[in-house]
C-alpha positions in Angstrom: 20.6 8.2 7.1 20.1 7.0 3.7 17.9 4.0 3.4 17.4 2.2 0.2 14.6 1.8 -1.6 14.4 -1.8 -3.6 11.7 -4.1 -4.6 10.8 -7.1 -6.9 14.2 -8.9 -7.2 12.1 -12.1 -8.7 15.2 -14.6 -7.5 14.9 -18.1 -9.5 13.3 -16.1 -12.6 13.3 -18.0 -16.0 12.9 -16.1 -18.9 11.4 -19.0 -21.4 13.6 -21.7 -19.2 16.3 -19.7 -19.3 17.9 -19.4 -15.6 18.9 -15.6 -14.8 21.2 -16.4 -11.8 24.1 -14.7 -13.6 22.3 -11.7 -14.0 21.0 -11.8 -10.4 24.5 -12.3 -9.0 26.1 -9.1 -10.9 22.7 -6.9 -9.6 23.7 -8.1 -6.2 27.6 -7.5 -6.4 26.6 -4.2 -8.2 24.1 -3.6 -4.9 27.0 -4.3 -2.4 29.3 -2.5 -4.1 26.5 0.8 -4.1 25.6 -0.1 -0.4 29.4 0.6 0.5 30.2 3.2 -1.9 27.1 5.9 -0.3 27.4 4.0 2.9 23.7 3.1 2.6 21.7 2.3 6.2 19.0 0.7 6.0 17.3 -1.7 3.0 14.4 -1.8 2.0 13.0 -5.0 0.0 9.4 -4.6 -1.1 7.9 -7.7 -2.0 8.3 -10.9 -4.3 12.1 -11.7 -3.2 11.3 -15.0 -4.9 9.4 -15.4 -8.2 8.5 -18.4 -6.7 6.5 -19.2 -3.4 8.9 -22.6 -3.0 12.2 -21.4 -4.9 15.6 -23.9 -6.0 18.0 -24.3 -3.7 19.8 -22.0 -5.8 18.0 -18.9 -5.4 17.5 -20.0 -1.3 21.7 -19.9 -1.5 21.1 -16.3 -3.3 19.4 -15.2 -1.2 21.1 -16.0 2.5 24.8 -15.1 0.9 23.3 -11.8 -0.6 22.3 -11.0 3.1 25.3 -12.2 5.1 27.0 -9.9 2.6 24.8 -7.4 3.4 25.7 -7.6 6.6 29.8 -7.0 6.5 28.9 -3.3 4.7 27.5 -0.4 6.5 23.7 -1.2 6.3 22.6 -2.1 9.7 19.0 -2.9 9.1 17.6 -4.8 6.3 13.2 -4.6 6.0 12.2 -7.3 3.6 8.4 -7.5 3.3 6.3 -10.5 1.3 4.9 -10.0 -2.0 2.0 -12.3 -3.8 4.7 -14.1 -5.4 6.3 -14.9 -2.4 5.5 -17.4 0.4 5.1 -16.1 4.1 6.1 -19.8 5.1 9.4 -19.6 3.3 10.3 -16.1 4.0 9.1 -16.7 7.8 11.2 -19.8 8.6 14.1 -18.4 9.2 13.1 -15.2 11.1 14.9 -15.7 13.8 18.1 -16.5 12.3 18.5 -13.6 10.1 17.5 -11.7 13.5 21.2 -11.8 14.1 22.0 -10.1 10.9 19.4 -7.5 11.6 17.4 -8.6 8.9 13.7 -7.9 9.6 11.1 -10.0 7.9 7.4 -9.4 8.1 6.0 -11.9 5.4 2.7 -11.4 6.0 0.2 -9.2 8.0 1.1 -10.0 11.6 -1.9 -10.6 13.9 -1.2 -7.7 16.2 -0.8 -4.6 13.5 2.0 -2.7 16.0 4.5 -5.4 15.2 4.4 -3.5 11.4 6.2 -0.6 13.2 10.1 -1.1 12.9 12.0 1.8 14.5 15.3 3.5 12.2 17.7 4.5 14.2 21.4 5.7 13.5 24.9 4.0 15.5 24.7 6.7 18.4 20.9 5.6 19.0 19.0 8.4 18.2 15.8 8.0 16.3 16.1 8.8 13.2 13.0 7.5 10.5 10.1 4.9 11.6 9.1 2.2 8.4 5.6 0.9 8.4 5.9 -2.6 6.9 3.3 -3.4 5.3 3.6 -7.1 3.0 1.0 -7.9 0.3 -2.4 -7.8 1.6 -3.9 -11.0 1.1 -8.0 -11.6 1.2 -8.6 -13.2 4.8 -6.3 -10.3 5.9 -8.2 -7.5 5.0 -12.0 -8.7 4.9 -14.7 -11.5 6.2 -16.8 -12.5 2.9 -20.3 -12.3 3.0 -22.5 -14.8 1.8 -24.6 -13.7 -1.6 -22.3 -10.6 -1.9 -21.6 -9.5 -5.5 -18.6 -8.9 -7.7 -18.6 -5.1 -6.9 -19.2 -5.0 -3.3 -16.4 -7.9 -2.9 -14.1 -5.4 -5.0 -14.7 -2.9 -2.9 -14.5 -4.6 0.1 -11.4 -6.0 -0.6 -10.4 -1.8 -1.2 -11.9 -0.3 1.9 -10.0 -3.3 3.5 -6.9 -2.4 2.5 -7.3 1.8 2.9 -8.7 0.3 6.8 -5.1 -1.0 6.9 -3.2 1.7 6.4 -5.4 4.5 8.1 -5.0 2.1 11.5 -1.0 2.0 11.0 -1.5 5.7 10.6 -3.5 5.7 13.8 -0.3 3.9 15.8 2.0 5.3 14.2 0.9 9.1 15.4 3.4 9.6 17.9 6.2 9.4 16.1 4.6 11.6 13.6 3.9 14.0 17.1 7.3 14.1 17.6 8.4 15.1 13.5 9.9 11.8 12.4 9.8 11.1 8.8 7.6 8.2 8.2 7.5 5.2 5.4 5.1 2.9 4.9 5.9 -0.2 2.3 3.7 -2.0 0.2 3.1 -4.7 -2.7 -0.3 -3.4 -4.1 -1.8 -2.1 -7.7 -2.2 1.8 -7.4 -5.1 2.8 -9.4 -3.1 4.8 -12.7 0.3 2.7 -12.3 1.9 1.3 -16.2 1.9 -2.8 -16.1 4.1 -4.6 -18.0 3.2 -8.3 -19.4 5.2 -9.8 -16.1 3.1 -9.0 -13.1 0.2 -11.2 -11.7 -2.8 -9.9 -11.5 -3.4 -8.9 -8.0 -6.7 -8.3 -6.0 -9.9 -9.6 -8.2 -7.4 -8.9 -11.1 -6.1 -5.5 -9.9 -9.7 -4.1 -10.1 -9.7 -3.5 -6.7 -6.7 -1.3 -7.1 -7.0 2.2 -5.0 -6.1 5.7 -5.6 -3.3 7.1 -4.3 -5.5 10.8 -3.0 -7.6 7.7 -0.6 -4.4 6.7 0.9 -3.3 8.5 4.0 -1.5 12.0 3.2 0.0 11.1 7.1 2.7 9.4 6.0 6.2 11.2 4.0 7.2 8.5 1.7 5.3 5.2 -0.2 8.2 2.8 -1.1 5.6 0.3 -3.3 6.7 -3.2 -5.2 4.4 -5.6 -7.5 4.7 -2.9 -10.5 7.7 -3.7 -12.7 8.4 -0.1 -14.4 10.0 2.5 -12.3 7.1 5.2 -11.6 6.1 8.2 -9.5 2.3 7.5 -8.8 2.1 10.7 -6.3 4.6 13.8 -5.0 1.9 14.7 -1.9 2.4 12.6 -0.6 5.3 10.7 -2.2 4.2 7.3 -3.9 6.9 5.6 -5.7 7.4 2.2 -7.4 11.1 1.7 -7.3 10.6 -1.0 -10.0 12.1 -4.6 -10.5 16.1 -4.2 -11.0 15.6 -6.6 -14.0 13.9 -6.6 -16.9 11.4 -9.5 -15.8 9.8 -10.1 -19.9 10.4 -8.1 -23.6 8.0 -5.5 -23.0 10.4 -4.1 -20.3 13.0 -3.9 -22.4 12.4 0.0 -22.9 12.7 0.2 -18.9 15.2 2.1 -17.0 15.8 -0.3 -14.2 16.3 1.8 -10.8 16.2 1.9 -7.2 15.2 5.1 -4.2 17.6 6.9 -2.1 16.1 8.0 0.7 17.9 10.6 2.4 17.1 11.9 6.4 18.5 15.0 7.3 17.4 17.3 10.5 14.3 15.5 10.5 13.2 16.3 7.3 12.8 13.3 4.0 14.2 13.6 0.3 14.5 10.9 -2.3 16.6 10.4 -5.8 16.8 7.9 -8.4 19.3 5.8 -8.8 19.8 3.7 -12.4 20.8 0.9 -12.2 23.0 -1.0 -14.8 21.7 -3.3 -17.6 23.5 -6.8 -17.4 21.6 -8.3 -20.3 19.5 -6.5 -22.7 16.4 -8.2 -23.9 16.0 -7.1 -26.9 12.6 -7.9 -29.5 13.0 -7.4 -33.2 9.9 -7.3 -35.5 10.1 -7.2 -39.8 10.4 -9.9 -43.0 12.8 -12.8 -42.9 15.2 -10.6 -44.7 15.2 -7.2 -42.2 15.7 -9.9 -39.4 18.9 -11.0 -40.9 20.3 -7.8 -41.3 19.1 -6.4 -38.0 20.9 -9.2 -36.2 23.8 -9.1 -38.2 24.4 -5.5 -37.6 23.4 -5.8 -34.0 25.8 -4.7 -31.0 25.6 -6.1 -27.8 25.3 -3.3 -25.1 25.6 -5.4 -22.2 27.8 -7.6 -20.4 25.9 -10.7 -20.6 24.8 -11.9 -23.4 21.9 -10.6 -24.9 18.6 -12.1 -25.5 16.5 -11.8 -28.3 13.0 -12.2 -28.8 12.2 -12.9 -33.4 9.2 -12.1 -34.3 8.9 -12.8 -38.7 6.1 -11.3 -40.4 5.7 -12.2 -44.1 2.3 -11.3 -45.9 2.0 -14.2 -47.9 2.1 -18.3 -46.8 5.3 -20.1 -47.2 5.4 -23.1 -44.9 8.9 -23.6 -45.8 9.4 -20.4 -44.2 8.8 -22.3 -40.9 11.7 -24.4 -41.2 13.9 -22.0 -42.6 13.3 -19.7 -39.6 13.9 -22.6 -37.2 17.2 -23.5 -38.8 18.2 -19.8 -39.0 17.7 -19.5 -35.1 19.6 -22.6 -34.3 22.7 -21.2 -36.8 22.6 -17.4 -35.0 22.5 -19.2 -31.4 25.8 -21.4 -32.6 27.7 -19.4 -34.6 27.5 -16.1 -31.5 28.7 -15.7 -28.8 26.9 -12.5 -27.7 23.5 -12.8 -28.7 21.0 -15.8 -28.5 17.5 -15.8 -29.5 15.2 -17.6 -27.0 12.2 -17.3 -28.9 10.8 -17.0 -32.3 7.5 -16.8 -34.0 6.5 -16.9 -37.8 3.4 -14.9 -38.9 1.9 -14.8 -42.1 -0.2 -11.6 -42.3 -2.6 -13.2 -45.6 -6.5 -12.8 -43.7 -7.8 -15.2 -46.6 -6.1 -17.9 -44.2 -7.1 -19.5 -41.0 -5.5 -18.6 -38.2 -3.5 -21.7 -37.6 -2.0 -21.2 -40.9 -1.2 -17.6 -40.4 0.0 -17.7 -36.9 -1.8 -15.0 -35.4 -0.9 -15.7 -31.9 1.7 -18.5 -31.7 2.4 -18.5 -27.9 2.0 -21.8 -25.9 -0.6 -22.5 -22.6 2.4 -22.1 -20.4 3.2 -18.1 -22.0 -0.4 -17.3 -21.5 -2.1 -15.7 -18.4 -5.2 -17.8 -17.3 -6.9 -14.4 -17.8 -6.1 -14.5 -21.2 -7.0 -17.8 -21.7 -10.8 -17.3 -20.5 -10.7 -13.8 -22.7 -10.0 -16.2 -25.8 -12.8 -18.8 -25.1 -15.3 -16.1 -24.4 -14.4 -14.7 -27.9 -14.7 -18.4 -29.4 -18.0 -18.7 -28.0 -19.0 -15.2 -28.7 -20.6 -14.4 -25.4 -21.5 -10.8 -25.9 -21.3 -9.8 -22.2 -18.5 -10.2 -21.3 -18.3 -8.2 -17.8 -19.1 -10.4 -15.1 -18.6 -13.6 -16.4 -15.1 -12.1 -16.0 -15.2 -10.9 -12.4 -16.9 -13.6 -11.4 -13.8 -15.4 -13.3 -11.1 -12.9 -11.4 -12.5 -14.1 -8.0 -12.5 -17.5 -8.7 -8.7 -17.2 -9.9 -8.2 -15.3 -6.4 -9.1 -18.1 -4.8 -7.9 -20.9 -6.4 -4.5 -19.5 -5.9 -4.9 -18.7 -2.6 -5.6 -22.1 -1.9 -3.2 -23.3 -3.7 -0.8 -21.5 -1.7 -2.1 -22.6 1.2 -2.0 -25.9 0.3 1.8 -25.8 -0.5 2.5 -24.0 2.7 0.5 -26.9 4.8 2.7 -30.1 2.9 5.8 -27.8 3.1 5.6 -27.7 7.0 4.2 -31.3 7.4 
């Protein structure tokens, strides 16, 4: 039996306002081709199917079209778990219909944890493996708030709540372990030691409640994780793998080799291998003086089938107000004259530190480009706050409450 582990599709994502539908379609076409060529039996998608809780009609059409196309391949089962970007209601709404296509949705933590256990059987009906389909665990799923608890107490309560959920699942799956049936468990979480990019939204309390891999139950053979966009191995015993996102979701991921994991069950043993994903569109950040940037772009050769998207960071020592206009004209000219690349973001920075920051352009990101935590950090710096740690922890708590309340409000409004 062959099982494919993928995650963090982020269908509907826009990079600096630029639509990524073509890239997702190319990935889906390649995914279908891979499933057919390798005769994959089961597809696991471990959270963040969509980029927004309430995706566009185009994003939904892409998702449903792919699931229909997968049903026409060798893949007999698709298991989808919710991520922190996903709305439980959006994923679960078509659950009954999708079961006809052998698609199982576990969007949020079920009332009965037994419902997370999904058996994987071959064509002859023989049990080959079992999956513990754990979605992103929201605060309300794993703990009961206590009046007067400190930030550190809440962090520890969240951490212990996550571990308790997995330990309880390990107990429920004990009968399979006694039969030596390979066990796979999913997750959408931040594990301590993971390498982050700029595009992951912070999870429990700004990732402070991340748990060490060593603390998770060793009973599972393979942890199929989502949330972290850079593919990486966290542990080899038990195996803990982030497969990463199939597309680079920010310029900080430009050097990642995107991948999936292919698991094979043979004679009761589980093995796995990394499967590289082709580059459909290069996203690249280039830095230097105006002259250096011009030279780099003149010599640039696009390695991807779709035109590259560039971030251009012009750095000059001395302030030249005329350079700002010249940079705008340069970007417009490049975008009009080149078919194999497009500059989607550019900045001009002057490094002369004798000038005020609004002239040197130390941080030209817009408010939309900054994370909430970065805005708060800047406010702390502006007010010369020395003891920041406790304030940051409190802000992380408030931010999580706001995000969860906003999602719940949207789901209630959507249901109406």
